[in-house]
C-alpha positions as CSV (number, residue, x, y, z in Angstrom):
1,M,29.9,-12.3,-6.2
2,G,30.3,-14.7,-3.3
3,K,27.8,-17.1,-1.9
4,P,25.0,-15.5,0.1
5,R,25.4,-15.8,3.9
6,F,22.5,-16.9,6.0
7,T,22.1,-16.4,9.7
8,E,22.0,-19.4,12.0
9,E,18.3,-18.5,12.8
10,F,17.4,-18.6,9.1
11,K,19.1,-22.0,8.7
12,F,17.4,-23.3,11.8
13,N,14.0,-22.2,10.6
14,A,14.5,-23.8,7.2
15,I,15.5,-27.1,8.8
16,K,12.6,-26.9,11.2
17,Q,10.2,-26.6,8.3
18,I,11.6,-29.8,6.8
19,T,11.8,-31.8,9.9
20,E,8.8,-30.7,12.0
21,R,6.3,-29.5,9.3
22,G,7.0,-32.2,6.8
23,H,7.8,-29.9,3.9
24,S,10.2,-31.3,1.2
25,V,13.7,-29.9,0.9
26,A,13.0,-28.8,-2.6
27,D,9.9,-27.0,-1.6
28,V,11.6,-25.1,1.3
29,S,14.6,-24.3,-0.9
30,H,12.4,-23.0,-3.7
31,R,10.4,-20.8,-1.3
32,L,13.4,-19.4,0.6
33,G,15.6,-18.9,-2.4
């Protein structure tokens, strides 16, 4: 099995949650898998 591939939109939204909403990287990572 290879690494899962994420869309650019998915990555953008994950980064946005960290930078704009103040969530921690660990929290966002855990919630998004």
